[in-house]
C-alpha positions as CSV (number, residue, x, y, z in Angstrom):
1,M,-0.1,0.3,0.0
2,K,1.2,3.5,-0.9
3,V,0.4,6.8,0.8
4,S,-1.1,8.3,-2.7
5,K,-2.1,12.0,-1.3
6,I,-1.8,14.1,1.5
7,E,-4.7,17.3,1.3
8,Y,-4.6,20.0,3.7
9,Q,-8.1,20.2,5.0
10,K,-9.9,23.8,3.8
11,R,-11.4,24.4,7.1
12,N,-8.9,23.1,9.5
13,P,-5.0,23.8,8.3
14,N,-3.8,21.8,11.2
15,R,-5.3,18.6,9.5
16,V,-4.9,16.9,6.5
17,N,-6.6,14.2,4.5
18,L,-4.9,10.7,3.9
19,Y,-5.2,9.0,0.9
20,I,-4.1,5.5,0.5
21,D,-3.8,3.5,-3.1
22,G,-6.1,6.6,-4.4
23,K,-8.9,6.2,-1.8
24,F,-9.6,8.6,1.2
25,F,-8.7,6.4,4.1
26,T,-8.9,9.2,7.0
27,G,-8.2,12.8,8.3
28,I,-5.1,13.0,10.8
29,S,-3.6,16.0,12.6
30,V,-0.3,17.4,11.1
31,D,1.0,16.3,14.4
32,S,0.4,12.7,13.6
33,L,1.7,13.6,10.1
34,A,5.0,14.5,11.3
35,S,5.3,11.7,14.2
36,E,5.0,9.2,10.9
37,A,7.1,11.2,8.4
38,L,4.2,10.6,6.0
39,Y,4.9,11.5,2.7
40,E,3.3,11.1,-0.9
41,G,4.7,7.9,-2.6
42,L,5.5,6.6,0.5
43,E,4.8,2.8,0.8
44,I,2.7,1.7,4.4
45,Q,2.2,-1.0,6.2
46,D,-1.4,-1.8,7.7
47,E,0.2,-1.6,11.4
48,V,1.1,2.0,10.7
49,L,-2.5,3.1,9.2
50,D,-3.9,1.3,12.1
51,R,-2.0,3.1,14.6
52,L,-2.6,6.4,12.8
53,L,-6.4,5.7,12.4
54,Q,-6.8,4.6,16.5
55,R,-5.0,7.3,17.8
56,D,-6.7,9.9,15.3
57,L,-10.1,8.7,15.8
58,K,-9.7,8.7,20.0
59,S,-8.5,12.5,20.0
60,R,-11.6,13.6,17.7
61,F,-14.1,11.1,19.6
62,M,-13.3,12.2,22.9
63,T,-13.4,15.9,22.1
64,R,-16.7,15.4,21.2
65,V,-17.9,13.5,23.8
66,V,-16.5,16.3,26.2
67,E,-18.5,18.7,24.6
68,Y,-21.2,16.8,24.6
69,L,-20.5,16.2,28.3
70,S,-20.3,20.1,29.3
71,S,-23.7,21.0,29.0
72,S,-24.9,18.4,31.8
73,P,-24.1,15.0,33.0
74,K,-25.0,12.1,31.0
75,T,-25.2,8.4,31.6
76,E,-23.2,5.6,30.1
77,F,-26.2,4.6,27.9
78,Q,-26.6,8.3,26.5
79,I,-22.7,8.3,26.0
80,K,-22.7,5.0,23.9
81,R,-25.8,6.3,22.2
82,Y,-24.0,9.2,21.2
83,L,-20.8,7.6,20.2
84,K,-22.7,5.5,17.9
85,Q,-24.8,8.6,16.2
86,L,-21.5,10.2,15.7
87,Q,-19.9,7.2,14.2
88,F,-22.6,7.2,11.5
89,K,-22.9,10.8,11.1
90,K,-19.3,11.3,10.7
91,K,-18.6,7.8,8.1
92,G,-17.2,9.1,4.8
93,T,-15.7,12.3,6.3
94,W,-13.7,11.2,9.4
95,F,-12.9,7.9,8.2
96,S,-13.6,6.0,5.1
97,E,-16.3,3.8,4.9
98,D,-14.4,0.4,4.9
99,V,-11.9,1.1,7.7
100,N,-11.5,-1.9,9.9
101,V,-12.5,-0.5,13.5
102,E,-13.8,-2.6,16.2
103,W,-16.2,-0.2,17.0
104,G,-17.5,-2.0,20.2
105,I,-14.2,-2.3,21.7
106,F,-13.4,1.2,20.8
107,F,-16.2,2.9,22.4
108,D,-15.3,0.8,25.3
109,E,-12.0,2.1,25.4
110,I,-13.8,5.7,25.5
111,I,-16.2,4.8,28.3
112,A,-13.4,3.2,30.5
113,N,-11.3,6.7,29.6
114,L,-14.2,8.8,30.7
115,K,-15.0,6.9,33.9
116,K,-11.8,6.9,34.8
117,Y,-11.9,10.6,35.1
118,K,-15.4,10.5,36.5
119,Y,-16.9,11.9,33.4
120,I,-19.5,9.8,34.0
121,D,-21.0,8.1,37.2
122,D,-24.5,6.7,37.1
123,E,-24.8,6.5,40.4
124,N,-24.1,10.1,40.8
125,F,-26.0,10.7,38.0
126,A,-29.1,9.8,39.5
127,R,-28.4,11.2,43.1
128,S,-28.4,14.9,41.5
129,F,-31.7,13.7,39.1
130,V,-33.3,12.9,42.1
131,Q,-32.2,15.6,44.1
132,S,-33.3,18.0,41.7
133,R,-36.6,16.6,40.8
134,M,-37.6,16.7,44.5
135,R,-36.7,20.1,44.8
136,T,-38.1,21.5,41.4
137,K,-40.7,18.8,40.5
138,P,-41.4,16.4,43.1
139,R,-42.4,12.8,42.0
140,G,-42.9,9.7,43.7
141,R,-40.9,7.0,44.2
142,S,-41.9,4.5,41.2
143,V,-41.8,7.9,38.5
144,L,-38.8,8.5,39.7
145,I,-37.3,5.0,39.2
146,G,-38.8,5.0,35.8
147,E,-37.6,8.3,34.5
148,L,-33.7,6.9,35.7
149,L,-34.6,3.7,33.9
150,S,-35.6,5.6,30.7
151,K,-32.2,7.6,30.7
152,G,-30.3,4.2,30.8
153,V,-29.5,4.1,34.6
154,S,-29.7,0.4,36.0
155,K,-32.7,-0.7,37.9
156,D,-30.3,-1.8,40.8
157,I,-29.0,1.7,41.0
158,A,-32.1,3.3,40.5
159,E,-34.1,1.5,43.2
160,M,-31.2,2.5,45.6
161,V,-30.6,6.1,45.0
162,C,-34.3,6.3,45.5
163,N,-34.8,4.5,48.4
164,E,-31.7,6.2,49.8
165,E,-32.9,9.6,48.8
166,I,-36.7,9.2,49.3
167,V,-36.6,8.7,53.2
168,D,-40.1,10.2,53.8
169,E,-42.2,9.1,50.9
170,I,-45.6,10.4,52.5
171,K,-43.8,14.1,53.2
172,L,-43.1,14.4,49.2
173,L,-46.7,13.4,48.6
174,R,-47.9,16.4,51.1
175,D,-45.3,18.6,49.8
176,T,-46.1,17.8,46.0
177,F,-50.2,18.2,47.0
178,E,-49.5,21.6,48.7
179,K,-47.5,23.0,46.1
180,K,-50.6,22.1,43.7
181,Y,-53.6,23.0,45.9
182,R,-52.3,26.0,48.4
183,G,-53.9,26.0,51.4
184,K,-56.8,23.3,50.3
185,K,-57.7,20.2,52.2
186,F,-57.3,17.4,50.6
187,D,-60.4,15.2,49.7
188,I,-60.0,12.0,48.4
189,K,-63.3,11.7,46.7
190,D,-62.3,14.5,44.5
191,P,-61.1,12.3,41.3
192,K,-58.7,15.6,40.4
193,M,-56.7,15.8,43.3
194,V,-56.5,11.9,43.3
195,N,-55.7,11.7,40.1
196,F,-52.8,13.9,40.3
197,L,-51.1,12.4,42.9
198,L,-51.5,9.2,41.1
199,R,-50.2,10.7,37.9
200,K,-47.0,12.1,40.2
201,G,-46.4,8.5,40.8
202,F,-47.7,8.2,44.1
203,S,-49.5,5.0,45.2
204,W,-53.1,4.8,46.0
205,D,-51.7,3.0,49.3
206,L,-50.0,6.3,50.0
207,I,-52.8,8.4,49.3
208,E,-55.2,6.8,51.3
209,Q,-52.4,6.9,54.2
210,F,-52.3,10.8,53.5
211,N,-55.9,10.9,53.8
212,R,-55.9,9.4,57.0
213,D,-53.2,11.8,58.1
214,E,-55.4,14.8,57.5
215,P,-56.6,16.4,60.3
216,E,-60.2,16.7,60.6
217,E,-62.2,20.2,60.0
């Protein structure tokens, strides 16, 4: 195999497009170009191409993922989904469609790197999420668990965090009701009130307990 063309990118002069045997292979940084002493006409081995590809793709994917994480915390599931979307979107521009990359292993290495630097931590994500919900949009334990599951948090972590963070669910129910019906007394015979609490994720047993705890007028 031979380096047939090295083309500086118009939008980023610090990167070049590398062509092998007349076909686009991948984009690389000028640092990689210099470190591997690449030039047009150079005979190149598969292991060198693999090394170039892995190093450059890892750098580019990591840069994009860190940018993605900078706006708000994400779960491991959300990061994996983003990586797959990025792979599909950049196929043909960042790398040739027929490059030989074990994408599953490649993404696992990126995830491991993110965990190493604490960029992703599903338990911390779950705690922050539940604490925020309880401050701004109180929900019952079952709804919060469901919301965490929908974001890719495992059932074990979701249940553990919700059980630890929501110590007094009846108080949470009371606060939720009072925030909606300021100054009004709860009436279990009022279907609108009951349905409101059910939609917020509070069980019928909790609602009955709340009704029993309400002082008589």
